[in-house]
C-alpha positions as CSV (number, residue, x, y, z in Angstrom):
1,M,-21.0,-17.9,-21.7
2,D,-20.8,-21.2,-19.9
3,A,-24.0,-21.5,-17.9
4,A,-22.2,-23.6,-15.3
5,D,-19.6,-20.9,-14.6
6,T,-20.3,-19.2,-11.3
7,T,-18.0,-16.3,-12.0
8,P,-20.0,-13.0,-12.3
9,L,-20.8,-12.1,-15.9
10,Y,-18.9,-8.8,-15.8
11,L,-15.7,-10.7,-14.7
12,Q,-16.1,-13.3,-17.4
13,I,-16.4,-10.5,-20.0
14,A,-13.5,-8.5,-18.4
15,A,-11.2,-11.6,-18.4
16,Q,-11.9,-12.4,-22.0
17,L,-11.1,-8.8,-23.1
18,A,-8.1,-8.7,-20.8
19,E,-6.7,-11.8,-22.6
20,L,-7.3,-10.2,-26.0
21,V,-5.3,-7.1,-24.8
22,R,-2.5,-9.1,-23.3
23,N,-2.0,-11.3,-26.4
24,G,-2.1,-8.3,-28.8
25,T,-5.4,-9.2,-30.5
26,L,-6.6,-5.8,-29.3
27,A,-3.8,-3.4,-30.0
28,R,-2.7,-0.4,-28.0
29,G,-4.8,2.6,-28.7
30,E,-7.5,0.5,-30.4
31,K,-11.1,1.5,-29.7
32,L,-13.4,-1.0,-27.9
33,P,-17.0,-1.5,-28.7
34,S,-19.4,0.9,-27.1
35,V,-21.2,-0.2,-23.9
36,R,-24.5,-0.5,-25.9
37,E,-22.8,-2.5,-28.7
38,L,-21.0,-4.9,-26.5
39,A,-24.1,-5.5,-24.4
40,R,-26.0,-6.4,-27.6
41,Q,-23.2,-8.7,-28.8
42,R,-23.0,-10.5,-25.4
43,A,-26.7,-10.4,-24.7
44,V,-26.2,-8.9,-21.3
45,A,-27.3,-5.7,-19.5
46,Q,-25.4,-2.5,-20.2
47,S,-24.7,-2.2,-16.5
48,T,-22.8,-5.6,-16.8
49,V,-20.6,-4.1,-19.5
50,V,-20.0,-1.0,-17.5
51,Q,-18.8,-3.1,-14.6
52,A,-16.5,-5.0,-16.9
53,Y,-15.0,-1.8,-18.4
54,H,-14.5,-0.4,-14.9
55,W,-12.6,-3.6,-13.9
56,L,-10.4,-3.2,-17.0
57,E,-9.8,0.4,-16.2
58,D,-8.7,-0.5,-12.7
59,A,-6.3,-3.0,-14.2
60,R,-4.9,-0.2,-16.4
61,L,-5.7,-2.3,-19.5
62,I,-8.1,0.3,-21.0
63,T,-8.7,4.0,-20.6
64,A,-11.9,6.1,-21.0
65,R,-11.8,9.2,-23.2
66,P,-14.6,11.8,-22.7
67,R,-17.2,11.6,-25.5
68,S,-15.1,9.1,-27.4
69,G,-15.4,5.8,-25.6
70,F,-13.0,3.2,-24.3
71,F,-9.6,2.5,-25.7
72,V,-6.8,-0.1,-25.1
73,A,-4.3,1.6,-22.8
74,A,-0.8,2.4,-24.0
75,R,1.5,1.0,-21.3
76,P,5.1,2.2,-21.0
77,A,8.0,0.0,-21.9
78,S,8.4,-3.0,-19.7
79,L,11.3,-3.2,-17.3
80,P,12.8,-6.2,-15.5
81,E,11.7,-6.6,-11.9
82,P,14.0,-6.5,-8.9
83,T,15.4,-9.7,-7.5
84,T,14.3,-11.4,-4.2
85,P,16.9,-10.9,-1.4
86,R,18.6,-13.8,0.3
87,P,17.4,-14.9,3.8
88,L,19.1,-13.6,6.9
89,R,20.0,-16.1,9.6
90,R,19.2,-14.2,12.8
91,A,17.1,-11.5,14.3
92,R,18.7,-8.0,14.8
93,E,18.4,-5.2,17.2
94,V,17.0,-2.2,15.3
95,S,18.9,1.0,15.2
96,V,17.3,3.6,12.9
97,D,19.9,6.2,11.9
98,W,19.6,9.9,11.0
99,L,19.5,9.2,7.2
100,G,16.0,7.7,7.3
101,Q,14.8,10.5,9.5
102,R,16.1,13.1,7.2
103,I,14.6,11.5,4.1
104,L,11.2,10.2,5.4
105,G,10.5,12.5,8.3
106,R,8.0,15.3,8.1
107,D,10.4,18.2,8.4
108,Q,11.9,18.6,4.9
109,P,13.1,21.8,3.3
110,A,10.3,23.5,1.4
111,D,12.4,24.0,-1.8
112,M,13.4,20.3,-2.0
113,V,12.0,18.2,-4.9
114,S,11.2,15.1,-2.8
115,Y,10.5,11.5,-3.9
116,S,9.9,10.3,-0.4
117,S,6.1,10.4,-0.1
118,G,3.8,7.4,-0.4
119,T,0.7,9.5,0.3
120,P,-1.4,11.2,-2.5
121,G,-0.9,15.0,-2.5
122,P,-3.9,17.4,-1.8
123,E,-4.5,17.7,-5.5
124,L,-5.5,14.0,-5.7
125,F,-8.0,14.2,-2.8
126,N,-11.4,15.9,-2.7
127,P,-11.1,18.4,0.1
128,D,-14.6,19.8,-0.5
129,R,-16.1,16.3,-0.1
130,V,-14.3,15.9,3.2
131,R,-15.3,19.4,4.3
132,R,-19.0,18.8,3.7
133,A,-18.8,15.5,5.6
134,V,-17.1,17.2,8.6
135,T,-19.6,20.1,8.5
136,R,-22.6,17.7,8.4
137,A,-21.2,15.7,11.3
138,A,-20.5,18.9,13.4
139,Q,-24.0,20.2,12.7
140,R,-25.9,16.9,13.4
141,H,-23.8,15.9,16.4
142,R,-22.6,19.2,17.8
143,H,-23.3,18.0,21.4
144,L,-20.4,15.5,20.9
145,L,-18.0,18.5,20.7
146,C,-18.6,19.0,24.4
147,T,-18.3,15.5,25.7
148,Y,-15.4,13.1,26.1
149,P,-15.2,10.5,23.2
150,S,-15.4,6.8,23.7
151,S,-12.1,5.1,23.8
152,S,-13.2,2.4,21.3
153,G,-14.9,4.9,19.0
154,H,-18.4,6.1,18.3
155,E,-20.8,3.1,17.8
156,E,-22.2,4.4,14.5
157,A,-18.6,4.8,13.1
158,R,-17.7,1.3,14.2
159,R,-20.8,-0.1,12.4
160,A,-19.8,1.8,9.2
161,L,-16.3,0.3,9.5
162,A,-17.7,-3.2,9.8
163,R,-19.7,-2.6,6.6
164,Y,-16.6,-1.3,4.9
165,A,-14.6,-4.4,6.0
166,V,-17.0,-6.6,4.0
167,G,-15.1,-5.2,1.0
168,L,-11.9,-6.6,2.5
169,G,-13.5,-10.0,2.7
170,C,-14.1,-9.7,6.5
171,S,-17.2,-10.3,8.6
172,L,-16.4,-8.3,11.8
173,D,-18.4,-7.5,14.9
174,P,-18.5,-3.7,15.4
175,E,-18.0,-4.4,19.1
176,N,-14.6,-5.7,18.3
177,I,-13.4,-2.8,16.2
178,V,-11.4,0.0,17.9
179,I,-10.9,3.4,16.2
180,T,-7.4,4.7,16.6
181,G,-5.3,7.7,15.7
182,G,-4.1,6.1,12.4
183,C,-2.7,2.9,11.0
184,M,0.7,3.2,12.8
185,D,-1.1,3.9,16.0
186,S,-3.0,0.6,15.5
187,I,0.2,-1.3,14.7
188,V,1.9,0.0,17.9
189,L,-1.1,-1.0,20.0
190,C,-1.0,-4.5,18.4
191,L,2.7,-4.9,19.1
192,R,2.4,-3.8,22.7
193,A,-0.5,-6.2,23.2
194,A,1.2,-9.3,21.6
195,T,4.9,-8.9,22.4
196,R,7.3,-7.9,25.2
197,P,10.7,-6.1,24.9
198,G,13.3,-8.4,23.5
199,D,10.9,-10.5,21.5
200,I,11.5,-11.4,17.8
201,V,9.2,-9.9,15.2
202,A,9.4,-11.1,11.6
203,L,8.8,-8.7,8.8
204,E,9.2,-8.2,5.1
205,S,12.6,-7.4,3.6
206,P,12.8,-4.7,2.4
207,T,10.3,-3.2,4.8
208,H,8.5,0.0,5.7
209,F,10.9,2.4,7.5
210,S,8.3,3.3,10.1
211,F,8.1,-0.3,11.1
212,L,11.7,-0.3,12.0
213,E,11.2,2.9,14.0
214,V,8.4,1.3,15.9
215,L,10.4,-1.9,16.6
216,Q,13.3,0.2,17.9
217,G,11.0,2.2,20.2
218,L,9.5,-0.9,21.7
219,H,12.9,-2.7,22.0
220,L,11.9,-5.5,19.8
221,R,14.2,-7.5,17.5
222,A,13.7,-7.6,13.7
223,L,13.9,-10.8,11.7
224,E,13.9,-9.9,8.0
225,I,12.1,-12.4,5.7
226,P,12.9,-12.4,2.0
227,T,10.1,-10.8,0.0
228,H,9.4,-11.3,-3.7
229,P,8.8,-8.0,-5.6
230,R,5.5,-9.3,-7.1
231,H,4.2,-12.0,-4.7
232,G,5.3,-10.7,-1.3
233,L,6.6,-12.3,1.9
234,S,8.1,-15.8,1.4
235,L,6.1,-18.1,3.6
236,D,8.6,-20.9,3.1
237,A,11.3,-18.7,4.6
238,L,8.9,-17.7,7.3
239,Q,8.2,-21.3,8.1
240,L,11.9,-22.0,8.4
241,A,12.2,-19.1,10.8
242,L,9.3,-20.3,12.9
243,E,11.0,-23.7,13.2
244,T,14.3,-22.3,14.4
245,Q,13.6,-19.1,16.3
246,P,10.9,-17.9,18.8
247,V,9.0,-15.5,16.6
248,K,6.2,-13.9,18.5
249,A,4.6,-11.9,15.7
250,V,4.9,-11.1,12.0
251,M,4.2,-7.7,10.5
252,V,3.0,-7.9,6.9
253,V,1.5,-5.7,4.2
254,P,-0.1,-8.3,1.9
255,T,-1.5,-5.7,-0.6
256,L,0.9,-3.2,-2.1
257,S,3.7,-3.7,0.4
258,N,5.9,-0.7,1.2
259,P,8.4,-0.3,-0.5
260,L,8.1,-3.1,-3.1
261,G,4.4,-2.8,-4.0
262,S,4.1,-6.6,-3.9
263,C,0.7,-8.4,-3.5
264,M,0.5,-11.8,-1.8
265,P,-1.6,-14.3,-3.7
266,Q,-4.9,-15.3,-2.0
267,A,-3.7,-18.9,-1.5
268,E,-0.7,-17.6,0.5
269,R,-2.9,-15.3,2.6
270,R,-4.9,-18.3,3.6
271,R,-1.8,-20.2,4.3
272,L,-0.4,-17.4,6.5
273,A,-3.6,-17.4,8.6
274,H,-3.3,-21.1,9.1
275,M,0.4,-20.8,10.0
276,A,-0.4,-18.2,12.6
277,A,-3.0,-20.5,14.3
278,R,-0.6,-23.5,14.1
279,H,2.3,-21.6,15.7
280,G,0.3,-19.4,18.1
281,M,1.8,-16.2,16.8
282,A,0.2,-12.9,16.0
283,V,0.0,-11.7,12.4
284,I,-0.2,-7.9,12.3
285,E,-1.7,-7.1,8.9
286,D,-1.4,-3.5,7.5
287,A,-4.2,-2.9,5.0
288,I,-3.6,0.8,4.4
289,Y,-3.0,0.5,0.7
290,N,-5.9,-2.0,-0.1
291,D,-8.1,0.7,-1.6
292,L,-5.4,1.7,-4.0
293,V,-4.9,-1.7,-5.6
294,E,-6.3,-1.9,-9.1
295,V,-7.8,-5.4,-8.9
296,D,-10.6,-5.9,-6.5
297,E,-9.6,-9.5,-5.7
298,L,-6.4,-8.3,-4.1
299,R,-8.3,-6.3,-1.5
300,R,-9.2,-9.4,0.4
301,T,-7.2,-9.6,3.6
302,V,-5.4,-12.3,5.5
303,K,-7.9,-11.5,8.3
304,S,-10.7,-12.8,6.1
305,Y,-9.2,-16.4,6.4
306,D,-8.6,-16.1,10.2
307,T,-10.8,-18.5,12.3
308,T,-8.8,-18.4,15.5
309,G,-8.2,-14.7,16.2
310,H,-4.5,-14.8,15.5
311,V,-4.7,-12.1,12.8
312,M,-4.8,-8.4,13.9
313,L,-6.1,-6.2,11.1
314,C,-4.9,-2.5,11.0
315,D,-6.1,0.1,8.6
316,S,-6.7,3.8,8.0
317,F,-7.8,6.2,5.3
318,S,-4.8,8.6,5.2
319,K,-3.8,7.2,1.7
320,T,-7.3,7.4,0.2
321,L,-9.5,10.1,1.8
322,A,-7.9,12.6,4.1
323,P,-4.6,12.3,6.0
324,G,-5.7,15.3,8.1
325,L,-8.5,13.3,9.8
326,R,-5.8,11.1,11.5
327,L,-8.2,8.2,11.9
328,G,-7.5,4.5,11.7
329,W,-9.0,1.3,13.1
330,V,-8.0,-2.1,14.3
331,E,-9.6,-5.5,15.0
332,A,-7.1,-7.3,17.2
333,G,-8.6,-10.8,17.5
334,R,-7.6,-12.7,20.6
335,W,-5.6,-9.7,21.8
336,S,-8.6,-7.3,21.7
337,Q,-9.0,-7.0,25.5
338,A,-5.3,-6.4,26.1
339,M,-5.1,-3.9,23.3
340,R,-8.1,-1.9,24.6
341,A,-6.5,-1.7,28.1
342,I,-3.3,-0.3,26.6
343,K,-5.3,2.2,24.5
344,D,-7.3,3.4,27.5
345,L,-4.1,3.9,29.4
346,Q,-2.2,5.5,26.5
347,A,-4.5,7.9,24.7
348,G,-8.2,7.4,25.2
349,G,-10.5,8.2,22.2
350,Q,-10.4,10.4,19.1
351,S,-12.9,13.1,18.0
352,A,-16.3,11.5,17.7
353,V,-17.3,14.2,15.2
354,L,-14.4,13.3,12.9
355,E,-15.3,9.6,13.3
356,L,-18.8,10.2,12.2
357,A,-17.6,12.3,9.3
358,L,-15.4,9.4,8.2
359,A,-18.4,7.0,8.5
360,D,-20.3,9.4,6.2
361,L,-17.5,9.4,3.7
362,I,-17.0,5.6,3.4
363,T,-20.8,4.9,3.2
364,Q,-21.6,7.4,0.5
365,A,-22.9,6.0,-2.8
366,G,-20.1,7.8,-4.7
367,H,-17.2,6.4,-2.6
368,A,-16.4,3.6,-5.0
369,A,-16.3,6.0,-7.9
370,S,-14.1,8.4,-6.0
371,M,-11.6,5.5,-5.4
372,R,-11.6,4.6,-9.1
373,Q,-10.8,8.2,-9.9
374,L,-7.9,8.3,-7.4
375,R,-6.5,5.0,-8.7
376,A,-6.6,6.3,-12.3
377,A,-4.8,9.5,-11.4
378,V,-2.1,7.6,-9.5
379,A,-1.7,5.1,-12.3
380,A,-1.1,7.8,-14.9
381,R,1.5,9.3,-12.7
382,M,3.2,6.0,-12.1
383,D,3.3,5.2,-15.8
384,A,4.9,8.5,-16.5
385,V,7.6,7.9,-13.9
386,R,8.3,4.4,-15.2
387,G,8.7,5.9,-18.7
388,V,11.3,8.3,-17.4
389,I,13.2,5.5,-15.6
390,A,13.2,3.4,-18.7
391,A,14.6,6.3,-20.8
392,H,17.1,7.9,-18.4
393,F,18.4,5.4,-15.8
394,P,21.4,3.2,-16.3
395,P,21.1,0.0,-18.3
396,G,20.5,-2.9,-16.0
397,T,18.1,-1.0,-13.7
398,R,15.3,-3.2,-12.5
399,V,11.9,-1.6,-11.4
400,S,8.9,-3.0,-9.6
401,D,5.6,-3.0,-11.4
402,P,2.9,-2.9,-8.6
403,P,-0.8,-3.1,-9.5
404,G,-1.5,0.3,-7.9
405,G,-0.1,2.5,-5.1
406,L,2.4,5.3,-5.2
407,L,5.7,3.5,-4.7
408,L,8.3,2.1,-7.0
409,W,11.4,0.0,-5.9
410,L,14.5,0.4,-8.1
411,E,17.4,-2.1,-8.1
412,L,20.4,-0.4,-9.7
413,P,23.5,-2.1,-11.0
414,R,25.5,-3.4,-8.1
415,A,28.5,-1.1,-8.6
416,L,26.2,1.9,-7.8
417,D,26.0,3.0,-4.2
418,S,22.5,4.6,-3.6
419,V,23.7,6.4,-0.5
420,L,26.3,8.2,-2.5
421,L,23.7,8.8,-5.2
422,H,21.4,10.3,-2.5
423,E,24.2,12.7,-1.4
424,A,24.9,13.7,-5.0
425,C,21.2,14.4,-5.7
426,L,20.8,16.3,-2.4
427,A,23.3,18.8,-3.8
428,D,20.9,19.3,-6.7
429,G,17.9,19.9,-4.5
430,L,16.5,16.3,-5.1
431,L,15.6,14.0,-2.2
432,I,15.6,10.3,-2.9
433,A,15.5,7.4,-0.5
434,P,18.3,4.8,-0.7
435,G,17.5,1.2,0.0
436,T,19.5,0.9,3.2
437,V,16.9,2.8,5.2
438,F,14.4,0.0,4.5
439,S,16.4,-2.7,6.3
440,A,17.7,-3.2,9.8
441,S,20.7,-4.9,8.3
442,G,21.9,-2.1,6.0
443,R,21.2,-4.2,2.9
444,F,19.9,-2.9,-0.5
445,R,22.7,-0.4,-0.9
446,N,22.2,-0.4,-4.7
447,C,18.4,0.2,-4.4
448,L,16.1,3.2,-4.3
449,R,12.5,3.8,-3.3
450,I,10.7,6.4,-5.5
451,G,7.4,7.8,-4.1
452,V,5.1,9.7,-6.4
453,G,3.0,11.2,-3.7
454,G,3.1,14.6,-2.0
455,D,2.8,17.9,-3.9
456,W,3.7,16.4,-7.3
457,T,4.7,19.0,-10.0
458,P,6.3,18.9,-13.5
459,A,9.6,19.5,-11.7
460,H,9.4,16.0,-10.3
461,L,9.7,14.4,-13.7
462,Q,12.4,16.8,-14.7
463,G,14.3,16.0,-11.5
464,L,13.9,12.3,-11.9
465,R,15.6,12.6,-15.3
466,K,18.5,14.3,-13.5
467,V,18.6,11.5,-10.9
468,G,18.9,8.9,-13.7
469,E,21.6,10.9,-15.5
470,T,23.5,11.3,-12.2
471,A,23.3,7.6,-11.6
472,T,24.6,6.9,-15.1
473,R,27.5,9.3,-14.7
474,M,28.4,7.8,-11.3
475,L,28.3,4.3,-12.8
476,R,30.6,5.2,-15.6
477,S,33.0,6.8,-13.2
478,A,33.1,3.7,-11.1
479,A,33.7,1.6,-14.2
480,M,36.6,3.8,-15.2
481,R,38.2,3.5,-11.8
482,V,38.0,-0.3,-11.9
483,G,39.4,-0.3,-15.5
């Protein structure tokens, strides 16, 4: 090891092994040295090797086999990534149609095999761990069940969230944190504080369907900014928009964006924070997927680079701990006072007992291990889905390859209409989300979003094969008509 290198030892070891895996020196399925053996070879503590192996596991480069050791992971066949959309010249009024509501709403037929969920199903969570935390909180703080909660959230819970935010690269004052009814609740509060009806809000393209619903409800105009499937929002395109249009805010998911799964490089996150300060606009950052990313470095937020209060950080634990708690939080920077006033008027506080249960969960010693287990389970499911897509979808299909999360973005051959594919699959009891519902402009008609959350069963992989076969058949029919 180079003594002058300030990188932690475990990351140095992990980076060296990662390079050996990527260049094929360590072949797929090959066994790695034991923790004890590698520690002896590198003259480091065994705990350092364990950290390195955990990092490689999170990066899906190696897997652990009980009582056998660590092995190089067998990754599915690589697929080409989707392309980056072209810029749009003007902001648009948002009009969400019935299709998105049918696909991504909560009221779906029970017998439908659905690919619309980006939230882990109950089988991937630990309900007993959550139950124990709620029971402890109710027993220790039962008097809180008979008092009105604080609008900002219980002080102890806000302190726990400030400690949690250190893992996001942030140093936050608990007094500036407000606990909310979920991440979307936080985002709505931020938009109401920083914008007025008719204002222009920039956002990723394609974007989260719920973002479009919110903009429509608040009578805001959407300006779609091209988004790279791997590196996220194009800041060059955003800069051009800022120079030509009165953009008041930008909504962004820098880590595992929905639906692309892209992750903005840290240099771009810093640049975005500086752009916000220079132009006096609000950056509304959604960090809901940060705990699902496989590489720790990608958890660092845009907010961590904010020195002027122009970045508003929104988060919740519905994707990682328990959707049923319905708790999120926000640090709204220079809009904090305005946001608190809106929240007081709108809804008041949440259950203090549930807030304290959440504080218990995120400060437990086993929380990091629980997140690693969740990421590993999700990664295995995503790899299986990518394998089905590679084998059964039409030639020319492009697929995102996010470093975590539960969403895949598919770009099908241009001759294929994903809305018609959606209708054909619906007749077979399969619910897929066509790309048009992720844009205010109706773009992405040859694209799909596949979510691997919800109550996942073997029927989902079987159904996905049928989706691919149906797409192939429709493409052939279209080619015959043209011919």
